[in-house]
C-alpha positions in Angstrom: -11.3 18.3 -18.6 -9.1 15.8 -16.7 -7.4 16.0 -13.4 -3.7 15.4 -13.0 -4.2 11.9 -11.5 -5.9 10.9 -14.8 -3.2 12.5 -16.9 -0.5 10.7 -14.9 -2.3 7.3 -15.3 -2.8 7.9 -19.0 0.8 9.0 -19.4 2.1 5.8 -17.7 -0.3 3.7 -19.9 1.0 5.4 -23.2 4.6 6.1 -22.2 6.0 3.4 -24.5 4.0 4.7 -27.5 5.0 8.3 -26.9 8.7 7.4 -26.5 8.6 5.2 -29.6 7.0 8.1 -31.6 9.6 10.6 -30.4 12.4 8.2 -31.0 11.3 7.5 -34.5 11.4 11.2 -35.3 14.8 12.1 -33.9 18.3 11.2 -35.3 19.9 11.5 -31.9 18.7 8.9 -29.3 20.0 10.9 -26.4 17.6 13.7 -27.0 14.5 11.4 -26.9 14.5 11.4 -23.1 14.7 15.2 -23.0 11.8 15.6 -25.4 9.8 13.0 -23.6 10.3 14.8 -20.3 9.2 18.1 -21.9 6.1 16.3 -23.3 5.3 14.8 -19.9 5.6 18.2 -18.1 3.4 19.9 -20.7 0.8 17.1 -20.4 0.9 17.6 -16.6 0.6 21.4 -16.8 -2.2 21.3 -19.4 -4.2 18.5 -17.7 -7.2 20.8 -17.6 -7.1 21.2 -21.4 -7.5 17.4 -22.0 -10.9 16.3 -23.2 -11.4 12.9 -21.7 -14.0 12.0 -24.3 -11.2 12.0 -26.9 -8.2 9.5 -27.2 -5.2 10.5 -25.2 -2.5 9.2 -27.6 -3.2 11.7 -30.5 -3.2 14.6 -28.0 0.1 13.5 -26.4 1.7 12.9 -29.8 0.5 16.3 -30.9 2.3 17.9 -28.0 5.4 15.8 -28.8 5.3 17.1 -32.4 5.0 20.7 -31.1 7.9 20.2 -28.7 10.2 18.7 -31.4 9.2 21.5 -33.9 9.8 24.2 -31.2 13.3 22.9 -30.6 13.9 22.8 -34.4 12.8 26.4 -34.7 15.2 27.4 -31.9 18.1 25.3 -33.2 18.3 24.5 -36.9 20.8 21.8 -36.0 18.2 19.9 -33.9 18.4 16.4 -35.4 14.9 15.7 -36.7 14.8 12.7 -39.0 12.1 14.1 -41.2 10.7 17.4 -42.3 8.0 19.1 -40.1 5.4 18.2 -42.7 6.3 14.5 -42.6 6.3 14.5 -38.8 2.8 15.9 -38.8 1.6 13.4 -41.4 3.0 10.5 -39.3 1.3 11.8 -36.2 -2.0 11.9 -38.2 -1.4 8.4 -39.4 -0.9 7.2 -35.9 -4.2 8.8 -34.8 -6.0 6.9 -37.6 -4.6 3.5 -36.7 -4.7 3.9 -32.9 -8.2 2.4 -32.2 -7.3 -0.8 -34.1 -4.0 -1.1 -32.4 -5.6 -0.5 -28.9 -8.1 -3.3 -29.5 -5.3 -5.7 -30.6 -3.2 -4.8 -27.5 -6.2 -5.3 -25.2 -6.8 -8.7 -26.8 -3.2 -9.6 -26.4 -3.2 -8.6 -22.7 -6.4 -10.6 -22.1 -5.2 -13.7 -23.9 -1.8 -13.6 -22.2 -3.4 -13.7 -18.8 -5.4 -16.7 -19.9 -2.3 -18.7 -20.7 -1.0 -21.2 -18.1 1.6 -19.8 -15.8 4.4 -21.9 -17.3 3.6 -20.6 -20.8 3.5 -17.0 -19.5 6.8 -17.4 -17.8 8.5 -18.8 -21.0 7.1 -15.9 -23.1 8.3 -13.4 -20.5 11.8 -14.9 -20.5 11.9 -14.8 -24.3 10.3 -11.4 -25.0 10.6 -9.3 -21.8 14.0 -10.5 -20.7 15.1 -11.0 -24.4 16.7 -14.4 -23.7 17.4 -16.8 -26.5 15.8 -20.2 -26.6 19.1 -21.7 -25.6 19.4 -19.5 -22.6 15.9 -20.3 -21.6 16.6 -24.0 -21.9 19.6 -23.7 -19.6 17.8 -21.6 -17.1 14.7 -23.9 -17.0 16.8 -27.2 -17.3 14.8 -28.3 -20.3 16.0 -29.3 -23.8 16.2 -26.8 -26.5 13.7 -28.7 -28.6 11.2 -28.6 -25.6 11.6 -24.9 -25.3 11.1 -24.3 -29.1 8.0 -26.5 -28.9 6.6 -24.8 -25.8 7.2 -21.3 -27.2 5.6 -22.4 -30.5 2.5 -23.7 -28.7 2.2 -20.6 -26.5 2.4 -18.3 -29.5 -0.1 -20.4 -31.4 -2.5 -20.3 -28.4 -2.1 -16.5 -28.1 -2.7 -16.0 -31.8 -5.8 -18.1 -31.8 -7.2 -16.4 -28.7 -6.5 -13.0 -30.1 -8.2 -13.9 -33.4 -11.3 -15.2 -31.6 -11.5 -12.2 -29.3 -11.2 -9.7 -32.2 -13.7 -11.6 -34.2 -16.2 -11.5 -31.3 -15.7 -7.8 -30.9 -16.2 -7.3 -34.7 -19.5 -9.3 -34.5 -20.6 -7.2 -31.5 -19.9 -3.9 -33.2 
């Protein structure tokens, strides 16, 4: 059993994953927010049913599957991208791969924080703000070649750090 504060924290932590899952199952992007809100409300209402010894992601995606299938039963025109059987199979596949993906994400977050501030800022401009290398060069008053080089070095440092961290975890397991 979990309290609502725990559910809220877990929901915020997994929001992107849940939204991506719902978005991959619906043909109409506008309905994704509606379904996500239904899922969030159900998670909140059923906080006492969550077993904290089990992963949150599969539980939340299971509720998302149920919400999408409920809507489909009520409205045959509800725009699911796949059959109910396929949606359930995808949810099960997510559950099988989640522990590995979580370790990789944790390693990425750890390694990103270990980068120098300048490298973190460049990566944030490129991937969070979705700026092109040319836009970053203008904004930072550096040459395009310098930006390409700096991004390449930052990505290589991240990759190496992640590889080392995952290898250490594997040895410790």
